[in-house]
N, C-alpha and C positions, 0 to 999 in steps of 0.2 A: 263519647270518649270521656273516661274518668281516670285522672292521673293522681297517684299517691306519691308525695314527696317526703321521704324520710330524712329528717334533719332540716325542716323547713324554716328554722330560725337562724341557720348558719349562713355564712357568707355566700356559698353556692346555692343552697336551698332556697333562701329568701329571694335571690335574684331570679332564679328559675320560676319560682312561684309568681312573682310579679309579672314576669314576661308572659307566662302562659295564661294568667288571669286576664291580662290585657288582650289576649287572643280569644277570650271567651271560652276557655277550656275549663271544665269542672275539676277542681283540685281538692284533694284531701291531704291535709298537712299532718305530719307527725313530729312532735317536739316535746322536750322535757318540761319546759315552762312557756307560758305565753308572754311575750314581751309587752312593754308598756305602750309601744307605738299604737296609736289609736286607729290608724289605717290598716294595720296588719291583718286583722280578721277579715277585711273586705276581699282579700285574695282567695278566700277558701269557701268551699261548699260545706266542709266539715273539718274540725280539728280533733286529733287524737293526742291527748296529753299524757306523757309517761315515758319511761325508759324502754328503749328497744329490746333490752334484755329481759324485760318483764313479759311473761307468757300471756297475760291479759291484754297487753298492748299489741302483741303479735296477733292474737285472735281477732282483735278489732280491725287490724289491717287486712287480715284474710277475709273477714266478713264485709269489707267495704266494696267488694265487687269492682275493683279497679281494673282497667285494661292495661295500664302501664304502671310500674313501680320504679321510682328514681331513688337510688340509695346514695346519700352524700356524706354519711357520718363515719368518723374514725378519729382516734387520737391523733394529735399532730406529731410531727417528727420527733420533737424533744421528749414529749410524754411517752411515746412509743418505745424509746430506747431505755427507759428507766426500769421496766419490769416486763420480761417476756411473757410470763403467765397472764398478767393483767392485760397486756396488749392483745393477746389471743382472745381473751374473754370479751374485750370490747370491739376489736377490729374484725375478728373472724367469726367467732361462735354465733353471735346473733344473726349474722347474714346467713350462715349455713342452716340454722334452725328455721329461719323464716322462709328461705327459698325452698327448702325441703317440703314445707307445708304448702307453699304457693303453687307448686307444680300440680297439685291436685285440683286447682281451680281453673275451670275451662275458660272463664271470661278473661283471665290474665294472659296477655299476649307477649308482653315485653318486660324485661328487667334490666334497667340501665344502672351500671355501677361505676362510681367515680374512683378510678385507680390513680396511679402516679407514674411519671416518667422515671422515677427512681428505681423501678423494677428492671430497667436496662443497666443499672449500675453506673460506673463512670464511663460515659459515652463521649467525652470530650475529644478522644482520639479517633472517633469515627467520622466518616465523611457525611453520610446520610443515615439518619435513624428512622428506619421503617419498622412497621409493626412486626415484620418477620424476624427482626434482630433477636437473637436468643436473650432471654432474661439472665441477669447476673446480679442477684440481690446482694447488697453490701451492708444492710442494716436491718433492724427488726421492722421498722416502718415499711420498707420495701418488701420484706419477707411476708408480712401479714397480708399486704395487698396482693402479692403474687399468689398466695394461697387462696385468697378469695377468687382471683381470676381462674385458678385451676378448678375450684369447685363449680364455678359458674359455667366453665367450658364443659365439665362432665355433665352438668345438668342440661346444657344445650344439646349435647350428643345423646342424651338418654330420655329426653322428654320433648314436648311440643313448645316449651317455653323458649322464646328468643332472648338470650342473654347477651349483653354487650358490655365489655369493660372499656371505659373511656379513660385513656391515659392522658392526663392533663399536664401541660407544661407549666408555665408560671402565670397564674391569673392575676389581674390587677383591676383597679377601678373603684369608684366610690360605692360603699355598701348601701343596700336598701334599708337596712336597720342599723341604727347607731350602736346597738349592742353587739354587733358583729366584731369578732376578734380578727381583724384583717390588716392592721397597721404594721405588722411585722413583715408583711410581703414587701419585697425590695422596692418596687416602683411606688407603692403606697407610702412606704416609710420615707422615701425621699421627698415626696410631696408634703407630707405632714411636717417633716423637719424644716422644710423651706418656709412654711407659713408660721409655724410655732416657734422655732428656734432661730429662724432667719439665716440658716446656713445648712449645708449638706455635708455630712461626714462619712467617709469610707474607711473602714478598718483595714481593708486590703488595698492593693495598688489599683483596684478597679478592673483588673483583667478578666475575672471570671465571666464566661459567656452564658447568656440565657436567651430563651425564647419567651416572649410575653404575649399573652392573648387577653383581650379585654373581657370583663365579666358579662357584658351584653352579648358578645359573640359566643360565649359559652352557653348562655341561655338560648340563643337563637339556634345553636347546634342541637340542643336537646329537643327543641320544637320540631326540627327537621327529622330527628330520629324517631320521635313518637308518631309522627304523621306518615312516615315512610310505609308504603303499602307492600313492598317486597322485604325480604328478610334483612335484618340489620346485621352488620359484621360482628364477629365475635370479639374483635379488638379494634380500637380506633384511637389514633393519636389526635388529640385536640390541641392544635398549635397554630401560631400565625405563620410559621414557615420562615421566619426571619430571626436571625441571631444577632444579638447586640451585647456589648460589654456593659458591665455595671457602671463604668465610668461614662459611657455614652448616654446611658439613661439619666445619670446625674446631671450631665451637661445639658441634656434636653430640658430637664426641669428648670435648670438655671436660666436657659434662654427664654423660656416661656415667662418666667418671673420678671426678667429684664424688660420684656415687651410690655409688662403690666406696671413698670416703674419700680420694681423691687430688686434691689441688689442682693443677690444670694451667693455668697462665696462657697467654694468647694474646698474641703479639707481632706487630705489623704494622709492617714496615719497621724492625725493631729497637726499636720502642716498645711497651711493655706497655699493653694497653687493657682497659677495664672491660667488664663484661657489658652495662651500659647503652649504652655506645658501640657494642658489637658488635651488639646487638639493633636499634638504630636504623639501623645500616648495612645489616643484612640486610633490614629492612623497606624501606629505600630502594631496594635492589637489586631487590626483588620488584616494586616499583611501576613499574620500567622495563619496556620491551618484552622479553619473554622467549621464546626459541625453544623448540620442543618437537620432539624426535626421535620421529617417529611409529612406534609398534610395532603398528599396526592390522593390518598384513599378518601379523606374527608371531603375534598373537592369533588370527587367522583359521585358523592352522594348529594351534591348540590349545596354543600356547606362551605361558604366563603367568608373569611373574616372581613368585616367592613370597617372596623375602627382601627385606624393606624395609630402608631405609638404617640405621635404628636397630639392628635385630637383626643386620644384616650387620656393622656396626662393633663391636657387642658381641661377636660371635663372633670377629672378628679380634683384638680386645683380649684376650679370654679365652685364645685359643690362644697369643698372643704372651707373655702373662704366664706361662703354663705353660712355655713354651720358655725364658724368661729365668731362671726358677727352676731 
């Protein structure tokens, strides 16, 4: 088994690379630059350095004789909204060109693509979000991912390549590489703020609901997918199946810090709030209609999230604390 990870220095790619390397799976990494981290190269059998839009880089990937390709790269939400043409050039075109060439390689069996829950649009008014829910793109980020999904589905239906679009909820957890841009993620941001600023600040009332899945569970899910001996599903939600408000996550981070002897207040719209106020708000949010991202199909494949939110946040804070020291 030989696995090629495109975007191996990113938040997802590096975590997947480490996990698969620990399982003694041969990995080929594709990245634009090699990070300074001395242990990074140990994860890989081979590294291909360059831009995925470069034809020479794509040729190297094609000649690598990988049995599975994992595609993790895209502009983030903010960058995607700035310029439609550029977003298509980065998020869509390289994938289409590469996959079109890869279908001719008999040794390649699977192509796993990291998509986004945003392809469902605003699903907060839904009860259960299953893979069968019609897509309803509301922004360029979602649109380009949805277009990638459509191209991969067409490829799946017209060739022997097993393609699968993994719709990721909200990942969190300490990164494998310090260079990873992951501290804008809600749960990670709260942890970083607690240790560096000694408070947690919410710009909203904390009511937005999210599903959070730890980065180690994401990596484990990928392992299950590449080792699966029967056909992988065309689309799969990657989620914990548990919905929490942002305020509940903030309160969880606060409680963990208190256990460690650190008093970390919570501010909502620049106003410091009490635990009594926070707990009443959380209870109120829970009494409202709450959506759930279904991970039933995920579990049917033997993929079960193991890191609960409390232990996931504790692990993030512990690693952050060690890094700060």
